N, C-alpha and C positions, 0 to 999 in steps of 0.2 A: 504492499499499499504507499510505502513511503516512497519506492524508487516512481510510482505514477505522480505524486506530486511534486516531485522534483521535474520531472519532465515535463508537467503540465505549467511550472514557473518559467523554466526555460524557454518553452514555445511562446508564452506569453511575454516575456521580457525581449525575447527576439523580432515579434509583433511590431513591440513601442518602438524597439531601435531600427526596424525598417521604415517605420510611418514614420520618425522625427527624421531620419537620413532624408527620404523622398522630399519630407517639405521642406527642409532645410536648402537642399542642394536643387531639387527638379518641381517643386511646388509655384504656384502663381506667384506667390509673394516673395519667391527667391530672386536674387539680382541676378542668378544665372541663368533665370528660366528661359528667357529670350533666344540667349546664346548657345543651348542647348537642343535646342529644336529647329531654330534656323542658324546654320552653319555660317552662312555668308549672311546675315541679317541687313547688311547695306546693299548687297547686290539683288536680292529678291523681294524686297519690298517696293510697292508704288509710292513715290514721290510725290504728295500732294503739296501743291502750293496754298500759300498763304499771304497775307499783307507783312511788308517789312517791319512795321511797329507792334505786330500781335505777339503775344505771349507764346515762346515755344516755337518762334521762328528763327529760323538765321536771316541776320539784316544782307547779307550780301547774296545768297540765291533765291529767297524768300521761299523755301521748303520746311515744311514743318518737321521739328524734329522730336522724334520719340522720346520716350523716359529714358534716362540716363544717356541720351546724347547731348554734347558739349559743342560749346564753339569754341576753337583753338583762337586764344586773344591772349593779349601782353598787358598787365595792369602795372603801370609806373605808381611809385609813391608821389603822395601829393606834398607838392612843394611848400605850401603855406600852412600844413598841418591841418587842413579843413578837412571837408566829407567827401570831396570831388576829388578824383584823381583821372589824370590822361591815361587812354586806353587805346590800345591797337587792337582791332579785330581783324584776322586771316579769312574765320569763315570754318563752318561746318566740314564733315568728313566727307560729304557728297561733293560738295563744291571745290574741293579741295584735289579729290582724287577722279571724280569722272568727268565726264564732258558737261557741265550744268555751266547754262549762262550765268555768270558774275556780274552783278552792277550794281553802281553807287546808288543807293537811294537819295541822295540829294542832288547830284548832276545829273545821274542817269548815263554816265558813260560805261563802257563795257570795261572790265575790269581784269587784267591777269592774273594767276595764279601768286606772284609778285607782289601785286597789291595790295593794300588792306585799308580797312576805315578806320578815320579818326573819331574817336568818341571821347565822353565823358562818363566815367561811374560815379553815380553818386551812394557812399555807402550809408546804409538806415539800420538804425539798431531795431532787432527784432521782427524786421521783415527784410523781404529780398532786395539785392540791391537793384538801382534803377539806372540805366545805361541810355544815353541820349548819343545818337549819332550826329558829328558836326559834318562830314564828307569823307572822300576817300584823298589817298595821298597827293592825287593829282588836284582836285579841287582846293584843297586847303594849303596846298604847296608848301607841306613838311620837307625840311632838307634834310636828309639822314646823314650822320657824322661818316665819312669815308673812311675806310680802314687803310691807315698808312703803313706800310712796312717798310 
């Protein structure tokens, strides 16, 4: 009788561990959920267009971003110690690697993969940061420091 109770306990523990592992790695709330079932999630998804100012939309190519996708950007420290920072936005994974049309939302000129958007990022405590696009490096006439060798 004692061996049957031990076997039953081991079976119950193994079922609980399998359920926990599934939920942790393969469940819909897992951060890996889309990655396991769509091996190439950026190539096989349909690209939905949005407006450049909408939330979760890449400001360069206007493609809606899925949960977890980020826009490649560089934020510089604030010079005056204020809440706004200078920021360069390169774009999302789709517009940097695919043949997607990249446009400046201010002057509507076509951008190459080397071009970027100049913007201000306002940091707000307890809320998401706000980004205001000022233009591209062409229409804002940003002079990049040249590397002297």
